[in-house]
N, C-alpha and C positions, 0 to 999 in steps of 0.2 A: 066370137071374133075369130077370123082366120089367123093361123099361126104366122104366116109371112106378113100380114098386116101388123100384128102385135109386135113382131120383131122390129119393124120399121118405126112405128109410133113410139115404142119404148127406147128406141135408139141403140138397142143391142147390135143391129146390123143397120148400115147407113141407108141402103136403098131396098125397096120391096123386091125388085128383080134379083138382087143378090141374095136376099133371104129366100126367095123362091129356089134359086139354083142350090143353095145350101141344103135345103130340104131335099131336093131332087137327088143330091149326091150323098144322102143318108148321113149327114153331118149334124142333125138336130134329132133329139129324142125328147119325149115327154113322158114322165113317170116311168122311165126305164125302157121304153120301147121307141124304135124309130118311127117317125110320123112324117106325113106329107104336108105340103103347105096348106092344104084345105083343111087340116086338123082344127077342131073347134077348141080354142084355148079357154080354161075356166080358171077362176080364182083358186089358188091352192096347188095348181100343177107345178110340178118341178120339171124345168127345162134344162137340157144339157146341149150346149153348142160347142163344136170342135172347130177351132181355128188353126189349122196346121198342128204344131205341137201343143198349143194351148187349149184348155178346156174351161168353159165357163158354165157354172151350174147355178141357176137362179130360180126362186120361188115367185110365182105370179101373185101379187098382192092387189092389183086393180086392172080393170079394163076400161080405158079411156079412148074414145074415137079419135081424139086429137089432143095434143098436149104441147106445151112450151118446153124448150130444151131443158131449163132449170127444173122442171116438174117431172120430167120423164124418168129420173131415178127413183121416184116414189112409186113407180108402177111395179117394181120388183125388189127382191132382196136377194143379195148374192150369198151363196151357200159355200162353206169350206170344201 
C-alpha cells in the first residue's frame, strides 16, 4: 500500500492530499530514511511523522484498504 494512502486510512493524517504534501516536504520517514508518498508500506515498518514541533513514531501492524474510525488505531502502535 502507498504511504500516503496508509496515512489516510490509518487516520494518522486526515486527508490523502495532506499526507502527500507532508511526504513532499520530507516530513515523513520510514525505517530512518525520508521517503516519498509512493513508498510501499510493509508490516513492521517504523514510520516517523513530524508535525511542526511534534514527532510521532509508529510501527505498522496491519494494512487494510479501508477501515472504520474505531478500528483505525489497530493498524499501528505508537512508539516512545
